[in-house]
N, C-alpha and C positions, 0 to 999 in steps of 0.2 A: 504494500500500500504506500502511496506517495505521502510525503510530508504534507500536513494540512495547510501550511501557510507558504505560498509561493515566495521564492526569493526574487523580488521585483527587478533588481538590476539584471540578474541572469535571464529571467523570462523576457525582459525587454531586449536584451542582447540577442537572444535566440530568435525573437520575432524579426528583428532587423536583419540578422544573418540569413534567415530563411527567405525573407522577401527579396533581399538583395541578390542572393544566390539563384533564386528562381528566376528573377528578372534577367540576370546575366546569362544564365543558361538558355533562357528563351530567346534572347537576342542573338546569342551565338548559334543556336539551332536555326533560326530564321536566316542568318547570314550565310551559314553553310548550305542550306537548302537553296537559297537564292543563287549562290555561286554555282551549284550543281545545275540548276535550271538554265542559267545563262550559258554555261560552258557547253552543255549538251546541245542547246539550241544553236549555238554558234558553229558547231561542227556537224550539224544535221545534214548539210547539203552535199557532203563528200565522204565517201568511205575512206578511213585511214589507209595510206599506201600499203602498209604491211598486210592488210586484209582485202585489198582491192580485187584479188583473183579468187577469193573464196566466199566473200560476203557481198550480196547484191545491194544496190542502193536502196531498193524497196525494203529489204530486211533491216538495213542500217537505220532507215528513217522510222520504221515501225518501232525499233528499240528505243530510238530517241524520243518519239512521241509517248511511248509507254512510260519511260523513265520520267519525263516531264510531268505527265499526268499524275503519276504516283507522288512525285515530289510536291506538286501543287496541292494535292489532297493532303499530303503530310503537313503542310502549313496549317490547314484547317484543323487537323487533328491536334497539332501543337497548341493552337489557340484554345480549342475546347478543353484539352487536357489541363492547361494552366488554369483556366477559369474554374473547372471542376475542383482542382486541387485547392485553390484558394477558398472555394465555397466550403469544402470539407474542413479546412483548417482555420485560417485567420478570420474568415467570415462566420464561423461558428456552426457550420452544418453538422459536423460530427458531434459536437457538444449538445446541440439541440436534439439529435437523434438519440443520444445516450440518455438525456434527461427524460425524453418521452417514454423510452422503454423502462427507465427506472420507476416512473410514475405508474406505469401499467403493470410491470412484473415485480417491482421491488428489486433489491440487490440480490446477488447470488449467481450461481452458475447458469441458470436459465436465462437471466437477463444478459449475461455476457455472451452466451452462444447466440442469442437473438440479435445482439448488436452486430456480431460478425456476419451473421446470415443476412441481416437487413442491409448492411454495407455492401456486401457482394451483390445482392439482388439489385439495389439501386444503381450501383456502378455498372452492372451489366446492362440494365435498361438504358442508361445514358449512352453506353457504347453501341447499342444495337443499331441505331440509324447509320452510324459511320461504317459499321461492319457490313450492313446490307448494301450500302452504296458502293463500298470497295468491291464486293463480290459481284453484285448484279448490275453495276454500271461500268466501273473501270475494267475489271477482269472480263466482263461480257463484251465490252467495246473492242477489246483487242483479241478476242477469240479464245481466251484461256478458261473461262468459267464453263463447266459442264454440269453444274449442279442445278437441279430444279429447286423451287422454293420448298417443296415438300421434303426433299432430301436435306436441305439446309435446316429446316425446322426439326427434322428427325435427329440430325446431328446435335443440334442445340439441346434437345430434350435428353438425349443420351449423355452428353457431356455434363449437363446440369445434374442429372441423377447420380452419375458417378462422382461428381464433385461433392454432392450432399452425402452420399453413402460413405465415401472415403474421408472427405474433408472435415465433416462435423465431428466424428469421433476423435480424429487427430487433434483438432482444435480444442476439444473438451479435455483431452489428456494433457496437452501443453498448458492450458489454463489451470488445470488441477495441479500440475507440477509447480507453476508459478505461485500458487497459494499454499502448497503443502510441503514443498521441498526446501524451504528456508532460503537464505541468501544465495546459496549455490544452485538454485533451481535451473539456471541457464545452462549449466554443464550437463545436467541430466536431460534437459530438453534438447540440447544439441546432439547428444548421443542417440536419443530416440529419433530425431529428425534425420540424421545421417543413416541410421539403420533402415529407416523407412525408404529413403531414396535408393539405397542399395537393393532393398527388396523389390522396389518398383522396377529397377532395371531387369530383374529376373522375371517378374510376372507380366510386365507390359507386353512383350511379344506374343505370349500365349493366351492371355486372358483379356487384355484391354484393346489392343490394336484390332483384333478380329471383330470387335463390336462395330467398327467403323468401315473396315475394308475386308475384302476377300483376299486370302493368301493361298495361292495354289502352288504346289511343287513345280519347279522348273521342269518342263517336259522336253525341251529341245536337247536331245541326247548329245549331239555334237558340242553344243555350247556348254552343257553340263560337264562334259569330259574336259573341255578346255579350262573352265573355271576351277574344277577340282584339281587339275594338274597345276594350275597357277598357285592355288592356295597351298598345295603340298610343297611346291617349290619354295614358297615363302614361309613354310613352317606354321601355317595357320589352319586351325580346325573350326568348323562351324556345325551347328546342329542340323542345318538344312539350307537349301537354296530355294527361294520363293519368289513368285511373281505377284505383285500387288496391283489391284485394279485401280491404279491412280487416275486413269482416264474417266472414271466415274464422276470425279469431282473437278479435275483440272487437266489442261493440256500440257502443263509443265512436266518435265521429265527429270528423273533422279534415280539414284541407287544409294543404298546405305546399309550399314551394319546396325543391328539392334540387339539388345540383350547384353548379358554380362557373364563372364566365365563360360560354363558349359552350355548356357542358354543362348549363346550368340547365334544370330541368323543373318544370312545375306539376303537382302530384299532388293529386287529390281522392279521399278515401275514398268508396267506394260508399255507405257509411252516411250520409255527409254529403249526397250528391246525392239520396238518398231522402227526406231530411227537410227540406231547405231549398228555397224557391222560387228561381227564376232571379235575381230582384232581390237576394235574400239571399245567394246564391252570389257575385254580383258584389261585394256589400259586404264579404264575408269575404276575397275575393281582393284587393280594394282595400286592406284592412288589411295583408295580407302585402306588397303592393306598397309600402305606406308605409314598411315597414322598409328596403326597398332605396332608396327615394327619400331617406330620411334617412341613408342609408349606415350603418345599424345593423350590418349584416353585416360590412362592412369594418372598422368600429370594433371589433367583437368579435374579429375575426381579429387586428387590430393589438394589442389588449389581450392576447390569447392569446400572441402573439409575445413581448410585453414580460414578461408574468408567467412564461412558460416560460424566458426568458433568465435572469431572476432566480433561478428555481428551479434551473436547471442550474448557474449560478455558485455558488449556495449548496451544492449537492450536491458540486461540484468541490472546495470547501474542506472540507466535513464529512467527505468520504471519506478525507481524510488525517489526521483527528483521532481518536486512539485513544479519547478520552473519549466521542466520539459513539457508538461501539459499546458500550463498557462501561456508559455511562449508560442505554442502552436494553436492557440485559440480554444483550448478546452479547459474547463474548470474541473480539477480532479474531484472524484467523489469523496465524501467524508463518511467514514464508518463502514464502507463497503469496498470490495476490491476494484482496482482500476486496471486489471491485467489486460482485458480485451481492448481498452482504450490505448494502453501502452503499445500493444501489438499493432494496432491500426495506425497510430501516429508514426510509429517507427517505419512501417511499410510505406507510408505516404512521404515521409521526410527524407529517408535515406537516398532514394534515386535522385533527388534534387542535388544533394551534396556529392554523391559519387559520380555524377555525370561527367565531371571534368577529368576523371582518370580513365574514361572509356577508351581513349586512343591507345593507352598502354596495352589493354587487353586485345584491341583490334590488331595492333602491331604484332603481338605474340601469335595471334591466330593466323595472320598472313605468313609469318615465319614458318609455322607448322605446315601450312599449305604448300609452301615452296619445298619443304623437306619431303612431303608426301609425293609431290610431283617428281622430285629427283629420284626417289626410290622407285616410282613407277617406271621411269625411263630405263632404269637398270634392269628391270624385270620384264618389260615388254618392249615398246617402241616409242621413241619420242614423237615421230610423225603421227602414229596412231593416237597417242594421247592428245596431241595438238588438234588433230582432226576431230576427235570426240568432243573436246572442249569447245571448239568453234561451233560444232553442231548444237551443243547444249546452250551456248551463249545465244546463238541465233534462235533456237527453239523457244528459249525462255525470254527472248527479247531483252537481253541484258546489254546495256549500252557499251560500246567499245571506246567511248570517249568521255569517261567520267571526269569530274573536276578533281585534280590531284589533292587539294586540301580536304575536300569531302571524303576522298578515299582514305586518307590517313586517319581521319577521325572516326569513320563509320564502317568501312569495308572489312569484313572478316576474311574475305578471299581477295587475293591480288587481282587487279584488272587483267583482262585477257592479254593486253600487249606485254605486260611484265612477265606473266607466266610463260607465254610462248617464246619470248626472247630468251628466257633462262633455259627452257628445255630444248631449244634448238641450237644452243651453243655447245 
């Protein structure tokens, strides 16, 4: 429970820091998006010389138009997101919701669970129009959306039910730990949260993913033999090779590994197999194997463990500070737990402050992609990987001319020009 009397200087300082950081982040995001829009538009009329023999002008212009459309829509999302965040925090929305539920349910676990559930529900309803527009207007305009409204609603219902069935008990357990495990509750909660995430890696491929897509065993015997030989050559074992009906929802193509340990699966989108040759499929798979060979997955899991530990430790301290609540527009409860409030305020505030270190993680991710590319070239063929990547860039309408500053801040994968230049040297 937070101290009953807020420390005014600290709360005022937090309010100022939060508002200033939110404004600075919003201005930076608008500036970066504006740069991306201008840069892509300026290079729309001509295919870059390095791709002139492989990418048509029509495909290049489609990618430019798609990128610009998404970036402009992203500006709207930024404005709405900032307004909603301010409404929840400094303008008192979360505090008002909490007080309403306190008056209705009284203090206790039921009220805290209701607060979390109401917040998620309201946030989801606010996001709904934006999600619908992105899927049925932008993706539809460029020929990527394959979903009907019925399928979209069915997905929403399934994901909501899974979120409620899985999320509410987890939230209740963490809230119970916050109230019952003393000042060290955050360490127990962190251990439980990490265990749950590892369990999710095991059960997701078998029990959750099939609720949304069909996964059929790879039937092409020639391709299966090639893929199996490649994995054996790389010292990699998987539980199975599967084809996913990605075309049911989108025209985008992809391939990925899912699961953990003995539950790993190789999954190909049906759209990918329809567009790539066997040699190109081998090269794409070798790239994914490169991530495992360089232990990128393990490194990311360890990083997630470390960052989560720091986050839980920080939350454990902030939850006891009355200025943390008051500084973000919420009056802490007197005589009843504030644990759900602390969780929500932490989730709302942390992205605002952590946004400025995003380029470090993006740079690390791009480094990993380069390493995976280099490994794939040693196991298959550089020209095959380059050809596959170009087809995927074209098929997914990924621009070949992104703004360099935007890339450094946001891109988790290097631009096509950089990737191809490295693998062809």
